[in-house]
C-alpha positions as CSV (number, residue, x, y, z in Angstrom):
1,X,93.1,144.5,-66.9
2,X,95.5,142.0,-68.4
3,X,98.4,140.4,-66.5
4,X,101.8,139.5,-67.7
5,X,101.9,135.8,-68.6
6,X,105.5,135.2,-69.8
7,X,109.0,136.4,-69.0
8,X,112.5,136.3,-70.5
9,X,115.0,134.4,-68.2
10,X,117.9,136.5,-69.7
11,X,116.8,140.1,-69.5
12,X,113.7,139.7,-67.2
13,X,111.3,141.3,-69.7
14,X,107.7,140.5,-69.0
15,X,105.2,139.9,-71.8
16,X,101.4,140.0,-72.1
17,X,101.5,137.4,-74.8
18,X,104.0,134.6,-75.7
19,X,106.5,135.9,-78.3
20,X,106.5,134.3,-81.7
21,X,109.2,131.6,-82.0
22,X,109.7,131.5,-78.3
23,X,112.5,134.1,-78.4
24,X,112.6,137.4,-76.5
25,X,112.0,140.2,-79.1
26,X,114.1,142.5,-77.0
27,X,117.4,140.7,-76.3
28,X,116.9,137.7,-78.6
29,X,117.3,135.1,-75.9
30,X,115.7,131.7,-76.3
31,X,113.4,129.9,-73.9
32,X,110.8,132.5,-73.0
33,X,108.9,131.0,-70.0
34,X,105.4,131.2,-68.7
35,X,104.8,132.9,-65.3
36,X,103.4,130.4,-63.0
37,X,103.1,132.7,-60.1
38,X,103.5,136.5,-60.2
39,X,106.4,137.5,-57.9
40,X,105.3,141.1,-57.8
41,X,103.5,142.2,-54.5
42,X,99.8,142.5,-54.8
43,X,100.0,146.2,-53.8
44,X,101.9,146.9,-57.1
45,X,99.8,147.1,-60.2
46,X,100.6,147.3,-63.8
47,X,99.4,149.9,-66.3
48,X,96.2,148.8,-68.0
49,X,96.5,147.6,-71.5
50,X,93.8,146.6,-74.0
51,X,93.0,143.0,-74.6
52,X,94.6,141.6,-77.7
53,X,94.8,138.1,-79.3
54,X,98.1,136.2,-79.1
55,X,99.1,137.1,-82.6
56,X,98.7,140.8,-82.0
57,X,101.9,141.3,-80.0
58,X,103.6,144.7,-80.2
59,X,107.0,146.0,-78.8
60,X,105.5,148.2,-76.1
61,X,103.6,145.2,-74.6
62,X,106.4,144.2,-72.2
63,X,107.5,145.5,-68.9
64,X,110.8,145.0,-66.9
65,X,110.5,144.4,-63.2
66,X,112.6,146.7,-61.0
67,X,115.2,145.0,-58.8
68,X,117.8,145.9,-56.2
69,X,120.0,142.8,-56.8
70,X,123.3,144.2,-58.4
71,X,124.1,140.8,-60.1
72,X,120.7,140.6,-61.6
73,X,120.9,144.2,-62.6
74,X,124.2,143.6,-64.4
75,X,122.9,140.6,-66.2
76,X,119.8,142.4,-67.3
77,X,121.8,145.4,-68.5
78,X,124.1,143.2,-70.5
79,X,121.3,141.4,-72.3
80,X,119.3,144.5,-72.8
81,X,122.2,146.6,-74.2
82,X,124.2,144.0,-76.1
83,X,121.6,141.4,-76.9
84,X,121.6,137.7,-76.2
85,X,123.9,136.6,-79.0
86,X,126.6,139.2,-78.5
87,X,126.5,138.8,-74.7
88,X,127.0,135.0,-75.0
89,X,129.9,135.5,-77.4
90,X,131.7,137.9,-75.1
91,X,131.1,135.5,-72.2
92,X,132.7,132.7,-74.1
93,X,135.7,134.9,-75.0
94,X,136.2,135.9,-71.4
95,X,136.0,132.2,-70.3
96,X,138.6,131.2,-72.9
97,X,140.9,134.0,-71.7
98,X,140.6,132.9,-68.1
99,X,141.3,129.2,-69.0
100,X,144.3,130.2,-71.2
101,X,145.7,132.3,-68.4
102,X,145.4,129.4,-66.0
103,X,147.1,127.0,-68.4
104,X,149.9,129.6,-68.9
105,X,150.5,129.9,-65.2
106,X,150.3,126.2,-64.6
107,X,152.7,125.1,-67.3
108,X,155.0,127.9,-68.6
109,X,155.5,129.9,-65.4
110,X,156.2,126.8,-63.4
111,X,158.6,125.5,-66.1
112,X,160.5,128.7,-66.1
113,X,160.8,128.7,-62.4
114,X,162.1,125.2,-62.4
115,X,164.7,126.1,-65.0
116,X,165.9,129.0,-63.0
117,X,166.3,126.9,-59.9
118,X,168.0,124.0,-61.7
119,X,171.7,123.7,-61.1
120,X,174.1,124.9,-63.8
121,X,175.6,121.9,-65.6
122,X,179.3,121.5,-65.4
123,X,181.3,121.1,-68.6
124,X,182.9,117.7,-68.8
125,X,186.4,117.6,-70.2
126,X,186.8,116.0,-73.6
127,X,188.4,112.6,-73.3
128,X,191.5,112.1,-75.3
129,X,191.1,110.1,-78.5
130,X,191.9,106.4,-78.1
131,X,193.0,103.9,-80.7
132,X,190.2,101.5,-79.5
133,X,187.5,103.8,-80.9
134,X,188.8,103.6,-84.5
135,X,187.0,101.3,-86.9
136,X,188.6,97.8,-87.3
137,X,190.6,98.4,-84.1
138,X,190.0,94.7,-83.2
139,X,191.8,93.4,-86.3
140,X,195.6,93.0,-86.8
141,X,197.3,94.8,-89.7
142,X,200.8,94.8,-91.2
143,X,202.9,97.7,-90.2
144,X,204.7,99.9,-92.7
145,X,207.8,97.7,-93.1
146,X,205.8,94.5,-93.4
147,X,203.6,96.0,-96.2
148,X,206.7,96.5,-98.3
149,X,207.2,92.7,-98.3
150,X,203.8,92.2,-99.9
151,X,205.0,93.9,-103.1
152,X,207.2,90.9,-103.9
153,X,204.6,88.2,-103.0
154,X,202.1,86.7,-105.4
155,X,198.4,86.2,-104.7
156,X,198.2,89.0,-102.2
157,X,194.5,89.4,-101.5
158,X,194.5,90.5,-97.9
159,X,191.6,92.8,-97.0
160,X,192.8,96.4,-97.1
161,X,191.5,99.6,-95.6
162,X,192.2,102.7,-97.7
163,X,192.6,106.1,-96.1
164,X,192.3,107.2,-92.5
165,X,195.8,108.6,-92.6
166,X,197.4,105.2,-92.9
167,X,197.6,104.9,-96.7
168,X,196.6,101.3,-97.2
169,X,196.4,98.9,-94.2
170,X,196.4,95.1,-94.9
171,X,194.8,92.6,-92.5
172,X,197.3,89.9,-91.4
173,X,195.0,86.9,-91.6
174,X,191.8,87.7,-93.4
175,X,190.5,87.9,-97.0
176,X,187.1,87.6,-98.7
177,X,185.9,85.7,-101.7
178,X,183.4,86.9,-104.3
179,X,180.0,85.2,-104.2
180,X,178.0,86.6,-107.1
181,X,174.7,85.4,-105.6
182,X,175.1,87.7,-102.5
183,X,177.3,90.6,-103.8
184,X,175.9,93.4,-105.9
185,X,177.4,95.1,-108.9
186,X,178.5,98.7,-108.6
187,X,178.7,101.2,-111.4
188,X,180.2,104.0,-109.4
189,X,181.5,104.3,-105.8
190,X,180.8,107.5,-104.0
191,X,183.9,109.7,-103.5
192,X,185.9,107.5,-106.0
193,X,186.9,109.8,-108.9
194,X,188.9,107.2,-110.9
195,X,189.1,103.5,-111.5
196,X,191.7,101.9,-113.8
197,X,192.0,98.1,-114.1
198,X,195.2,96.3,-115.1
199,X,196.0,92.7,-115.8
200,X,195.8,91.5,-112.1
201,X,195.6,94.8,-110.3
202,X,193.7,98.1,-110.4
203,X,194.2,101.8,-109.5
204,X,191.6,103.6,-107.5
205,X,191.5,107.4,-107.0
206,X,189.7,108.5,-103.9
207,X,189.4,112.3,-103.8
208,X,193.0,113.4,-104.0
209,X,194.6,110.1,-103.1
210,X,195.6,107.2,-105.4
211,X,195.8,103.6,-104.4
212,X,196.9,100.5,-106.2
213,X,195.6,97.1,-105.1
214,X,195.1,93.6,-106.6
215,X,192.0,92.1,-108.1
216,X,190.1,89.8,-105.8
217,X,191.4,91.9,-102.9
218,X,188.6,93.2,-100.8
219,X,189.0,96.9,-99.9
220,X,187.2,99.2,-97.6
221,X,187.1,103.0,-97.7
222,X,187.9,104.3,-94.3
223,X,185.3,107.0,-94.7
224,X,182.6,104.4,-95.3
225,X,183.5,101.4,-93.1
226,X,180.2,99.6,-93.5
227,X,180.8,98.5,-97.1
228,X,183.5,96.3,-98.6
229,X,184.3,96.2,-102.4
230,X,186.1,93.8,-104.7
231,X,187.1,93.7,-108.4
232,X,186.9,90.5,-110.4
233,X,188.8,89.2,-113.4
234,X,186.3,90.9,-115.7
235,X,187.0,94.3,-114.2
236,X,183.6,94.4,-112.6
237,X,183.2,96.1,-109.3
238,X,181.1,94.5,-106.6
239,X,180.0,95.5,-103.1
240,X,178.7,93.9,-99.9
241,X,177.8,95.0,-96.4
242,X,180.9,94.4,-94.3
243,X,180.6,91.9,-91.5
244,X,182.8,89.4,-89.8
245,X,181.1,86.4,-91.4
246,X,182.5,87.5,-94.8
247,X,186.1,87.1,-93.6
248,X,187.9,83.8,-94.2
249,X,191.6,82.8,-93.9
250,X,194.0,83.9,-96.6
251,X,195.0,80.3,-97.6
252,X,191.3,79.3,-98.0
253,X,190.6,82.4,-100.1
254,X,193.8,81.9,-102.3
255,X,192.6,78.3,-103.0
256,X,189.5,79.7,-104.8
257,X,191.5,81.9,-107.3
258,X,191.1,80.7,-110.9
259,X,194.2,82.6,-112.0
260,X,197.4,83.4,-110.2
261,X,197.9,87.1,-109.2
262,X,201.5,88.1,-110.0
263,X,203.5,90.3,-107.5
264,X,202.5,93.9,-107.7
265,X,205.5,96.3,-107.2
266,X,203.0,99.3,-107.3
267,X,201.0,97.9,-104.4
268,X,200.1,100.8,-102.0
269,X,202.0,100.8,-98.8
270,X,201.1,101.4,-95.2
271,X,202.4,104.8,-94.2
272,X,202.7,104.3,-90.4
């Protein structure tokens, strides 16, 4: 009488001969092992089977040991019914679901509880607008009456800021000079819809407003305070990034003029 020589560690099937390829032919599990010592009591016998060579294995040449261990029974049932591959896939899916649930509890549920326990933020009142937050608030400008005097003066090249509800504001002490090696030519200024040069002055249309300033007079659009522009004698428009190091005194800038700028009666005024 032949004895069982191999068993499947997954479904506990016993074999008379080692399966081909080392896989259990019943559940498909790998790693069929050799029985070193028969765990079955000597009083229990197996049905007699005819002797066969190793390559003559058939499906009915295996036997499943009975067991009273519920965990072992569940494992054996799963591999017998579903097979090794499907059982392992389902086990991986269950493991991933458990891990995902733990991550959800650890991060999202805790975050929501922390949000519910957080104090309700109070609404801070909006601070009133201050003049100090306006661009160029650190510079001194002519007021409305003083700007009218500029219309009868020659060589007016004070840096002016256009817009911002003030019309044209003129700096009291600062001007700029054109250095063609550092300034860049401009074909068109954003938001400027019209540009008309004259003999020593020019007219600039910004959206719905019209301004008249002199050539060689640096001007800044209030909506874009980071750039300063200037128009030369050839009616070419130039620009530069505005910074304090560009500003020089008005007498020093007037000394660099090649031609005199006549008084401009159309020079835009400061409104307030």
